[in-house]
ROKETI-771736 format. One record per residue (C-alpha): residue in one letter; x, y, z. Coordinates in steps of 0.001 Angstrom, whole numbers, plus 500000, padded with zeros to 6 digits. Each point is the difference from the previous one (the first is absolute). Last residue first. Layout:
<rs>
aXYZ ...
</rs>
This chain:
<rs>
x689656425491179136 x497467502291501734 x496632498979498584 x498022502525497924 x496570498407499607 x497600501531497475 x497718503044499945 x496804500660498003 x498241501520503009 x496445498735499415 x499985496553498318 x503539498696500480 x501057501501503314 x496473499866501486 x499748496310498997 x503421499129501472 x498875501877503134 x496906497827500442 x501871496736499356 x502764500931502468 x497247501097502420 x499237496286500306 x496317499128500057 x499914497655497016 x501943497322501861 x497419499668502804 x498435496693498897 x502576497742501692 x499652501957503255 x496230499466500064 x500424496406498801 x502160499269503062 x497338501470502323 x497192498061498296 x501975496758500418 x500680500862503636 x496284500590500620 x499008496706498387 x502518498030502051 x499019501701503256 x496245499403499565 x498695501986503009 x501077503198498211 x497563499325497138 x497026499817502359 x500803503268501756 x500642501753496664 x496631498767498678 x498326501527503089 x501810503258499201 x498489499932496489 x496513499651501518 x500715502923502355 x501084502166497059 x496934498954497957 x497795501154502890 x501919503278500575 x500144501180496365 x496747501985500038 x500576501397503486 x503536501196499239 x498799501574496742 x502565502851499897 x497361502743499851 x498246498615503089 x497038502439499820 x501431502594502362 x502949502412500137 x498046502695498142 x496458498874499258 x498313496954498542 x498675496556500947 x500404499873503763 x502692497888501612 x503638499046499443 x501280503526500791 x497757499712503074 x502371497370501392 x502871502490500122 x497932502820501519 x498468497486502468 x503345498733501306 x499670501904503290 x502742498617502266 x498457498070502947 x501895496763499718 x500204497036497635 x496787498161500971 x498205503343500346 x496790498712498396 x500682502293497032 x502908497798498918 x497793496869500222 x497251501773498034 x502427500612497146 x501000496307499882 x496354498840500203 x498914502341497202 x502671498518497731 x499013496451500961 x496336500821499221 x500967500951496406 x498863503520499066 x497154500552497484 x500842502730497479 x497084501344497901 x499806503477501578 x500316501861496685 x503440501311500958 x501080496418500687 x498741498923496584 x502085502757498412 x503083498919501933 x499428496400498866 x499663501115496353 x503271501993500183 x501841497025501643 x498989497231497564 x502667500845497380 x502755499902502627 x498994496536501247 x498117499474503279 x501610497880502690 x501881496772500549 x503024498041498771 x502282497729502016 x502861499349497538 x501710496652499358 x497099498541497951 x500208503103497803 x503455498993498783 x503296501712500883 x500185502200496880 x496309500837499490 x499517500681503724 x503041502297500017 x498597501797496934 x496666500833501620 x501610500769503359 x502020502638498084 x497267502574500517 x496700498594501237 x498155496700499634 x499571499748503774 x502321498269502418 x501107497177502228 x503584499335499047 x502251497048500740 x503551500587501229 x502753498156498172 x502511502846500289 x499388501184496427 x496267500253500771 x500712502272502991 x502283502296498023 x497547500158497064 x497063500940502277 x502306502655501525 x500064501548496526 x496516501440499646 x498672500698496543 x497676502970499557 x497940499121503071 x496473501398499489 x498441497796497307 x498837497297502415 x499612501244503584 x503280499139501716 x500500496512501486 x503640499131499694 x500267497802503129 x503005497730500449 x500024496417501144 x503156498081500922 x502266502823501211 x503492499602501437 x501858501139496860 x497767503119499873 x500230501038503656 x503798500078500427 x500919501958496847 x496818502039500493 x501374501304503328 x503149501164498193 x497927501655497264 x497744501919502408 x497088499388502382 x500242502153503100 x498008497753502341 x498849496407499363 x496328499728501008 x499222496519501319 x496785497978500124 x500188496525501535 x497711497044499493 x499873496316500947 x502249499820503061 x498763503472500971 x496371498849500288 x499228498700503461 x502757502039501700 x498715503301498519 x502978502364500237 x500855499877496293 x496361500520499029 x499392503077502175 x503189502007499316 x499965498873496359 x496495501400499469 x501077503347501472 x503113500012497817 x498064499312496805 x497400502613500980 x502661502647500620 x501572499454496586 x496517500197498403 x499312503261501844 x503257501397498579 x498786499193496482 x496695501713500793 x501759503174501138 x502426500511497112 x502012502999501303 x503145498083501035 x499903497614497011 x499421496499501351 x503169497915500031 x500175496294499360 x499936496620501707 x497449497311500764 x500557496446501214 x497413497244500387 x501281496951501880 x497797496984499243 x499161496645501550 x497944497906497523 x496869498729501749 x499384496394501132 x501282500654503540 x497453502803500339 x497156497490499780 x501355498129503037 x500258503204502071 x496341500736499179 x499348502703497448 x498336503413500599 x503291501756500777 x501486498611496777 x497045501468498069 x500574503436501565 x503733499865499234 x499377499083496349 x497496502896499669 x502591502374501458 x502684498682497631 x497673500552497023 x499290503545501204 x503791500473500280 x500539498926496376 x497131502064498557 x501314503060501871 x503486499450498545 x498119500851496821 x502656501239497569 x497369502547498868 x499665501292503584 x503716500705500257 x502705498797502391 x503161499779497909 x501003496346499599 x500453496830502035 x497341497293500206 x501288496723501443 x498637496549500868 x502444497665501750 x498153496695500440 x500873498647503461 x503060497781500496 x502259503038500560 x497927500818503127 x500041503687500962 x501340501681503170 x499050503682500189 x502533502409501520 x499416502306497016 x503504500666498637 x501987497046501374 x497134497492499952 x499228500865496387 x503688499628499028 x500277496571501636 x496825498875498186 x501430501262496688 x503226498005500424 x497889496966500894 x497869500482496893 x503113500300497800 x501442496738501392 x496553498418499486 x499968501057496315 x503403498350499453 x498922496836501844 x496731499790498014 x501876500401496718 x502470497273500967 x497094497696500877 x498220500894496730 x503201499186498102 x500183496578501624 x496319499348499278 x500231500981496301 x496532501250498943 x501170503532499062 x503321498732498610 x499103500315496290 x498700503532500622 x503412501124501285 x501273500509496429 x497587502949499696 x502512501809502225 x502095500449496829 x497746502957499080 x501883501940502706 x503055500536497834 x502350502096502148 x499619498052503272 x498860496942497986 x503617499620498857 x500908498453503358 x500271496538498460 x499184496379500701 x496256500818499852 x499421497778503052 x503029501296501939 x499360503617499028 x496407499762501222 x501200498298503208 x502515502823500558 x497504502774499341 x497486498590502508 x502638499950502735 x501428503428499052 x496626501793500165 x500648503757500119 x503081499972497729 x498930497851497015 x496274500570500421 x498868503633500086 x503344501788499977 x501422498144497005 x496718499083498311 x499394503701499259 x496304500719499669 x497767500485496971 x497340502304498626 x497974499217496881 x500967502470497281 x496927500764497918 x500045502475497130 x498203503129498771 x501321502477497399 x499083497865496978 x496290500938500049 x500709503755500076 x496701501878499431 x497601497125500796 x502239499017502930 x499706503584501294 x496220499589500202 x500303496718501944 x502431501369502607 x498152499034503212 x497599497442498532 x500980497507497275 x503695500798499715 x500695500570503693 x497823496983500926 x501980497790497580 x503273501270501478 x498784499111503510 x498879496515498959 x503339499340498252 x502114501301502881 x502092503177500383 x498426502498497588 x502041501767497363 x499970503353498213 x502439500617497141 x501068503127498064 x499072502210502952 x498403503448499612 x496226499464499756 x500041497037502397 x502184501779502557 x497953503229499934 x496835497914500426 x501527498248503024 x500934503391501477 x496528501507499866 x500266503741500725 x496918500962501998 x497165502566500151 x497465499355502772 x496707501927499849 x501008502015496916 x500669496760498021 x503053500999497941 x501417496467499768 x503562500382498753 x501291496885498234 x497223499267497483 x498512496500499951 x496823500404502052 x498897503469498829 x500946499010496439 x497361497255499857 x497499501903497820 x502818500840497597 x500901496305499582 x498113499413496711 x501688503148498592 x503269498068500021 x502501501662497633 x499541503775500360 x498150500256503302 x502242497318501509 x503193501763498789 x498770503351501353 x499326498378503409 x503532498535500051 x501491503378499003 x498174501801502826 x500955497289502536 x503705500177499103 x499763503823500195 x498294499836503403 x502718497636501261 x502738502351498724 x498512503084501676 x499467497949503163 x503646499008499908 x501128503614499840 x497902500944503056 x501223497129502219 x499188500690503662 x497172502556499743 x498653498843496641 x500031496424501354 x498095500846503178 x497382501956498004 x499762497202497389 x498967497597502805 x501641496638499493 x498539496639498995 x501842496757500634 x498416496715499013 x500074498405503480 x496553501313500978 x498462498507496821 x501315496474500731 x501033498555496610 x503584499622501102 x503597499439499033 x500366501784496638 x503498499826498536 x500962502943497794 x502547500440497184 x502081503113499230 x502638500443497301 x498120500117496667 x497389502378501408 x502649502316501443 x502152500181496843 x497017500710497718 x498602502549502456 x503363501819500169 x500190500088496186 x496449501289499632 x500322502586502783 x503265501545498788 x503338499002501522 x502199502582501784 x501863497702502394 x499020501737503241 x496465501301499374 x498862497494497362 x501762496757500934 x499950500638503761 x496346501058499907 x498886496988497901 x501902497641502329 x498299501711502946 x496542499810498375 x500331496188499659 x502063499281503123 x497057501470501941 x498433496539499694 x502428498573502614 x497215499061502499 x497745498580497242 x501164496365500221 x503628498885499441 x500947502433497218 x502542498404497637 x502530502211498207 x501894498576497005 x503121501844498809 x502489499383497180 x497735499678496942 x497554502431501656 x502749502707500116 x500980499677496308 x497456502699499000 x502079502349502156 x502564499955497185 x503706499166499962 x503210501311498450 x503339498434500871 x500499497465502781 x502010502245502346 x496975500730502118 x497142497566499346 x500514497959503179 x500055503168502135 x496861501256498223 x498108496810500888 x501324500031503592 x498921503627500495 x496572499249498495 x499493497026502356 x501177502043503017 x497675502908499199 x497261497408499544 x500639498389503390 x500214503289501929 x496812501313498379 x497912496860500385 x500918499200503620 x499570503639501103 x496713500209498090 x498542497070501918 x501250501208503352 x498761503553499378 x496570498634499031 x499857498097503281 x501123503110501911 x497444502232498274 x497188497552500804 x501051499877503656 x500157503796500167 x496491500152498478 x498788497707502796 x498688496393499762 x503222498904498307 x501697497898502679 x503639499386499053 x500466497144497496 x503584498946500916 x501477502275502659 x502997502325500403 x501113500370496375 x498284503315499253 x499884501214503618 x503773500473500123 x499815502590497209 x497391502008501922 x502229500066503098 x503043501103498015 x497849502629498260 x498849501387503364 x503407500027501711 x500100503688500901 x496217500114500541 x500242497288502664 x502882501677501829 x498712503564500029 x502274500967502921 x501584502960498178 x503137497925499534 x497887497500498062 x498347502706497915 x503399501425498956 x501401496504499318 x497255499166497523 x500733496421498910 x499296499759496255 x503693500734499324 x500869496732501779 x497970498148497354 x496662498197500502 x499613496251499799 x497632497415498542 x501208496393499796 x499744498014496797 x500406496232499751 x501849498347497115 x499499496231499855 x503008498889498079 x501252497026497960 x502433497148500717 x500952497730497103 x502631497306500536 x497373497262500027 x499165497275502518 x496730501701500983 x500028503709499118 x501268502545502509 x497990503152500842 x502262502734501438 x498345502913501842 x500826503503498779 x499262503204501931 x499493503062497799 x499443503542501310 x496995502013498798 x500405503690500901 x497110502269500936 x498814503104498143 x497204502283501181 x497821502281497895 x501549502084497272 x500322498944496347 x498400497722497362 x501135501090496549 x498031500345496786 x501003500514496377 x497898502485498014 x503001501810498457 x499392502991502317 x500262497703503074 x496966498829502002 x500730499625503710 x498152497245501910 x499431500270503741 x501362498717503329 x498739496918501867 x502525497117500248 x503444499563498435 x502333496989500020 x503755500601499693 x502139496943499194 x502852498368501941 x502253497143498896 x503512500914501143 x499355499061503633 x499048496480498958 x498983498345503291 x500642496261499978 x497292497865501565 x500454496508501376 x501365500801503465 x496724501682500998 x500399502414502898 x499284500356503731 x496360501099500293 x499629499266496275 x497759496923500469 x498072501714502814 x496412499810498714 x497739502636501585 x497218498851502329 x496481498686499348 x497714498290502526 x497584497295498844 x497346498736502425 x498967501519503352 x501218496912501889 x503374500600498354 x501513499043496646 x503086501804498729 x500546501002496385 x503030501881498691 x498977502714497580 x499948500924496293 x503758500568499739 x501784502233502525 x502978501252497970 x498576499478496540 x502745499877497355 x497926500521496847 x500012497831496872 x501768499305496696 x500897496510498747 x502584499602497273 x500305497663497010 x502486498519497548 x498714496410500153 x502322497243501225 x497048497594500456 x500929499652503697 x500220503785500385 x496599500603498403 x498584497088502016 x501118501432503343 x498724503448498971 x496606498485499102 x499726498286503379 x500611503409501618 x497328501706497888 x497553497191500841 x500712500515503715 x499163503684499681 x496680499491498233 x499128497030502222 x499937502051503155 x501827502514502164 x503177501509498630 x503387501563500746 x500424498928503624 x503238498036499472 x499631496866502133 x502221500107503071 x503111497816500045 x500992498366503289 x498332496710499036 x502710499449497350 x502594499803502804 x498040497288501845 x499591497954496826 x503697500388499104 x501120498595503372 x502726501855501894 x503387499330501654 x502207501613497338 x501008496635498528 x496270499179499892 x499529503241498047 x502424498820497318 x498259496618499720 x496592501607499412 x501570502489497581 x501536497161497952 x496715498094500046 x498008503070498864 x502376500846497119 x497747499395496973 x499921503721499059 x496185499765499897 x499973498299503394 x502561502390501509 x497860502916498810 x496628498552501054 x501214499049503468 x501421503498500547 x497315502134498318 x497043499617502328 x496654500880498456 x499834502156496876 x496475501375500073 x500329502733497385 x497394502738499729 x499427503245498084 x501131498205496827 x501873501097496886 x501765497298497934 x502673501309497631 x500751497661497097 x503187500244497957 x500762499846496249 x503549498687499664 x503161502154500132 x502505497097499701 x502822501904501738 x497826501804502541 x498123496787500812 x503340498210500547 x501330502709502320 x496630499891501739 x500246496260500647 x503678500122500999 x499305502728502554 x497061498080501459 x501959496746500133 x502774501739502021 x497439501756502188 x498259496691500646 x503185498303501197 x500783502809502407 x496326500003501063 x500412496466501317 x502742501228502382 x497887503011500933 x497080497717500858 x502285497819502129 x501337503026501931 x496432501262500570 x498774496571501145 x503010499366502277 x499352503295501785 x496387498946500632 x500930496434500962 x502637501086502584 x503454501012498908 x500874502765502441 x503586500909500824 x499700503445498374 x496871502139500336 x497699499781497006 x499882501078496345 x503522498947499063 x501132499485496410 x503568499131501056 x499501497556502874 x496706498206499239 x500716500423496275 x503364498215500326 x498423497211502080 x497468499435497200 x502886499906497482 x501974497566502168 x496930497738500349 x499598500103496210 x503636498930499616 x499509497055502391 x496695499024498316 x501513499947496477 x498405502287497396 x501661503359500700 x499317502820497528 x500287502855502511 x503003498582501869 x500893502748502486 x501951498311502805 x499036499899503678 x501768496795501132 x497627497687501881 x501015499631503664 x498174503214500902 x496812498439498614 x499952497356502753 x500651502484502827 x497435502344498448 x497444497200500054 x500561499659503754 x499389503777500343 x502990502251500798 x501346500489503506 x499687503753500170 x497037500177497696 x498102497267501830 x500915501580503350 x498596503339498803 x502395502846499330 x499667503082502239 
</rs>
């Protein structure tokens, strides 16, 4: 029986019914856009008829915008096909796209027209945009960087593609309970994504397991095992105010109908009948599945190879398609038409897979295939953390990818022979720089080493990080190939991270600079420096920041139930929960602050700077200490926020399920942001750039891109503390030798937790990681205790600075004014020129 709402139609349906449903895919006027949205609601239906509530309106609006994108997409690729430029293919296991609707209409410069069109249909654009779920294709900075890069590639009109996997359930959705973090599957594909276009004609076979046949002529062929199909889903990526729209191609794993065993099914063996279908679905089910078991390791390796194989088959197909009908051509031309960038070590298997495809499928000899591969592939390193530099068991790799292990061993053998012949001085170091470590206790294949040996260029992602790579991690390789190593300091897109997420701040910037050109030329923000002391401008700046703070306060109350004061200092740390990022240092500082406030008289408290400390981020499901930190933050918040003597002066809030859309509310509303990793451990960081761009001041160590941000905005506008990267090894050694003397404030904060002030949960295992001098999980490896006193001193300087409104506003303006360098447009222009050798190909 039809519901009353269905029978009578929703109020919004009554409004939309009066708008003629006419397909107008390229509409620009609000009335025509409204007709096109109405057309999609009626003729591209996904819901029962007579409904036009916000959810239905969102899908119809997205499909209306997609019409425009598809037209630009087709024109872009028609143009690329005609011009036949060299193209870049960016391979990444993660993309953190965020919502597409606001970004698309912003980049297409049609947000006002869509806002007016939706009003005609009885809806507000903001409410409709809220209906969209973030695509669950990534987790942290690696994935968000890849998405910023795609935005810049499109905006700079570069001929480029992104390749990734279409994860159904993402990493996880985070809920916070009294027990701490609880993980559940993401539901972004529970209905469907209106942005993706499935390409049923683009399907490639991907093999696992099996064996290698050697033919009489010596050629080799990988056969047997299991074969799944990689099906392409394309997501359009529009550039800002340009006709170019490029693609993020996501692969889904499927099995064929012929792989379904009907005999077994009819015999009641239902699971066995659909075994390959089930195994195929596992490949793109979850981002970073747990790898404690052999099955987990196999699945992770399957994911990585699936991405590499499908993408490279596609790249080769496209290259050959472009060459057909153009007379004779050689495989040696491949690197002059194709650049492949590996985003971290996850896509390393692209190297042996490209070799395999060239030799076993295209008939090239080793030397020619190696020449093509090494001139095509470049590698970005994102970490110096040993556990993040991937190492795989040769036994697992031989089992899953026997042909690739043959190729990897041959690459390694030839590299070792080259060292022995040309660099006898490095022979003693071969065990550290070879690819396959044959240590009988724990043999491993070192993916970073394979990348460095095989890629034509290796880059770090901030100056400090690149210097550490060259002087420490890859020092021996630098002596062999000094020109192979570069720095490419990361960047962020100013469209999503200022222009669209902070409209009030954007409009006063545009007004003062008398131009909106800063959105694509971020260096123009330097023009704000001359207004930093201008009282009128400071008042406008304050009002814009306050509007963002109020929006954030409303969001916090909605998702946590906690009421926060927009007049308090908003202090935010949002990022993956990890011991090296030191959320533990932050919460220990908050605990010490709370204890001191408790000891003050009510009059003394009135002289303090009221503060709301916000945390956000996901702890990996199997990372016990990270999950303990999440629990501690929430336990502290539960006590502090309910303390009537203190909660006017301090609140501690954990923001659940941190993602791009949450960041778009948090970052514009922030005033102080904590980037406090142990120096030398954060490769770059990019949230630091987003906060600085939004006029938020940073308290931080000399780590990653903090170093360059401080140089650009002025050291007097940065709250610095902590050991430097070159001091860290000595401090760890001193700790081992029992020479560390903890600060009394640090001991006081730990003792306060142990006193039961925040409940009866046993935090000893977490606190013990900060204690003792040596041993697994002890000895304070990340120097929380060492940096605590200078951290507290820097926080005292923050409190003082915030009391001087004029000084704080000046610092905030100078932070934004100094952020020009940190545009991903600058980063990508450097990759294009210095690594990929590609140029813009704008649609005329």
